[in-house]
Structures are given as structure tokens and as C-alpha cells.
N, C-alpha and C positions, 0 to 999 in steps of 0.2 A: 504493500500500500504506500509506503514511503517513497519507493522508487517511482511508482506511478505518479505521485504528486510532484516530485522533484523534476521529472522529465516530461511532465504533461502527457503521460501515456494513458489511453483509455483501456478498459479491460480487453476489448476486442483486438486492439493493436498489440498488446502484450501476448495474447494467445496466438496471433499471427506470427509474431517473432519467434515464439517458442516452437510453433509448428515447423518453421523454416529450419530450426536447429534440431528437430527431432526430440524436443523436450516437452514435458508436461509442467503444470504449475507446481505439482508435488516435487518434481525434479529441481525446479528453481528454488523452492522453499528450502529443500535439503541442502542445496549448494550455499544459499545465503546463511543458513544456520551453521554450517561447517565453517564458513569463512569468518563469521562473527566469533565462533568458539575458538578458532585458532588465534584470532587477534586477542581475545581475552586471556588465553593461555600465555601468549607471548608477553602481554603486559604484566601478568602475574610473575612470570619468570624473571623479567627485568627488575621488577620491584624487589624480588627476593635476592637477586644476585649482584645488583649494582648499587653502590653507595654514592653520596654526594662527592666524595673524593674521586671516584671513578669518572663521574661526569666532568668534573673540573679538569682532570688529567686529559681526557679525550679532547676537550675544548682547547686547552692550552697547547697540546701537541700540534694542532693544525687549525687555528681559528678561522683562517680564510676559507676552509672547506665548508664552513657552515654559514657563510655570509652570502646574502643575495643582494646584488646591487639594485638600486632603484630602476624601475622600468617605465616605459611610456608606450601608449598605443596612440598612433598619430595618423592623420590623413595627410598625404604627401602628394603634391602636384609639381611636376617638373617639365620644363621646356628645354630640350637638348639642342645645342647649336653645333654647327660644323666648324666654326671659327673663321669662316671667310665671308660671313654675311656683311652686307652694307650697313651703314649706320641707321638708315631708315628701317631696314628689316629688323635690326636688333631692337629698335624702339617699338616696333610693331609687336614683336614677341613679348617684350616686357609689358606692353599694354594689355596683351591677352592674359598674362599672369596676374596683372593687377585686377582685371575683371573677375578672375577666379577668386582672388582674395576678397573682393567686395562681396561676392555672392556667399562665400563661407562666413564672412563677418555678419551678413544679414540673416544667418541661421539656416540657409538652404542645406538640405541633406547632401553630404559630400559625395555619396555614392551616385546619386542622381546627377549632380553637377559633373562628376568625372565621366560618367557614361555619355554625357552630351558632348564633352569637349575632347575626349581621347582621340588621338589621330597619330598612330605610330609612324605613319609615313613621314610626318613632319616632326616627330619627336615630342608630341604633346601627350603626357601620360599622368593620370592620377590614380592613386590606389590607397587602400588602408593598410598600414603596416602594424602588425600585432606584436606588442611587447618587445620593442627594441630596448637594449640597455641604455639607460638614461645618460645623456651627455654629462661628462664631468664625473662619472662614477669613479670611486677610489680605485687606484692602481690599474686604470684602463686608459689607453691612449685614445685620442679623438678619432683615429682611423679605424677603431674597432666597430663602428656602428654602420658600416656600409652606406654612409651618407657623407656628402662633402663637408669639409671642415667648417665652411661658412654656415651650413645648415645646423651643424652640431652646436656651434657657438651661439646661434640664435635660440636653439632649444633650451640652452642653459638658463635663459632669462624668462622662459614662458611658463604659464600656469595652465591648468586644465580649462578648456573652453576658449583659450586665446588663439588668435590667428596671427601668424607672423607677417612682417612686411614682405615685399617681394625681395627675395635673397638673391644677390648676384654672385655667381661662382665664376672665378676667372682662373686662367692658367698663364704661366710666364714662360715665354720662349727663351731660347739660348741667348738671344740678343737683348734680353731684358724687356722686350715688348709684351704687354699683357693683352690677352684675348678673352672674350666672353666664352665660357664653356656651357653654362646653363643658367636658367632662372628657376627658383623654387618658391613654393608657398606651402607652409605646414600649419596644421591645426592640431593642438593637443586634445585628444579625446578622453584619455584616462591615464592615471598615474598610479603606480604602486611604489610605496616608499621602500627604502632599504630595510633589510632585517638581518638579525644575527650579529649585530654589532657588540652585543654583550652575551655572556653565557646564558642568561635567562631568556633572551630573545632566540638564541640558537637551540635551546633545549628541545623543542618539537622536532627539529631536523636531526639532532643527535639521537633522540629516542627512536625515531623512524629508521635511522641507519642501523642502530643496534638491533631493532626488531627484524629487519631484513636479514642481518647476519646470524640471528639466533633461530631462524626458522628450521634449519637442518638439525640443530641441537634439540629443540623441542619435539 
């Protein structure tokens, strides 16, 4: 019943899925019962065999293993250039990116906007990027995000719901001349803060790791 509520499954849909896997509701209930029982046994095993000193030792041995950097879910629109466009063409492309920015700021659905303007032949592309590591996360370089540095620098300043300015990304030739590479607009849709900075914050992940390693023992 809980699974049906959480995943918005009706009785008939559950039965159809079970039929596809050659299972009955009784089979499913037995599977769930065994899974819960194993989890309870593992939790009891851990409580009986690990002390506060053990948890502290595991955390101090490798604290970075239990840290999760902040993450962002963003809508990202880009106009890619070849580098040989005329000044008027560059201004036109930037104006198109500005139009996208205004539509996003006005609250239009980003997926609908992107579907209307995407044109891969000319390098216009918008998409939703799920859970990229937040710009400026500890011990990570700006190049880790698969985004231009100029975009990452702008994301550092932004909050959920905000839309960036039109971001100009350039590259420098051997002669020192700068050329436009692309224009970008990003909107921050959701943010997950960092976790695991202290042992208390890291405890759920530490316990889960020990539970996985303890399955064979139990």
C-alpha cells in the first residue's frame, strides 16, 4: 500500500506489472517482508557490534569519502559559434539568447521554450541538466562541471529561481586575439546543499556503507 501511494500506482497497474514478471501479490509481499527483515537484522547487528569509537575511526580515516558536494539542477541554453561570424551575426545570436533569458525570467516553462527554439543546425540548444556538482564545491576545479568556466563563475552567484545574464564565453588564439565561442543562459531550478561535513552529518552514509559490507556476515 505504501509503494502504491508513493509511486501513484493503482491496484490494476501493480497487478499488470506483477503479471509481466510472473509474480503474484503474495510473491511481492514475501519479497518486501524479507527485504525489511534483512534490513532490521543488519541494523541490529550494527548496533551490537559497532561503538561510537568505531564510527569516529571510520570517519577520520577517510572523511572525504562521506562528503557530498552541493549540487544544482539547472536549465541551460547555449548558442554555439564557429568563431568566424561577422559582428552583426554575433549581435544577432546574442539577441536571441537575450530573448530566451527574458522568457525564462517571465516564468515560461523552460522545456516548452527550449522545444520552440532548439535548432542544432545552427547550434541553438536548451536542455535541463540534472544534479551537476555545484560551482565552487570544495576540492573541485571549475573544469569538472562540463560547463564553460564563465558559466560556472556565474552559477556561483545564483540562487534557486534566478536566471543568469547572457554569458559570453570566449577563447584566445595564439596571437592573443579573443573570439566568441558561445553564449549561455542558465536558470537554477533546484539546489541540494553539501552534506557530510561533520561526523554527525556523515553518519547515515557511514551506516549504509557498513550495512552493505555486513550483508554477507549476517
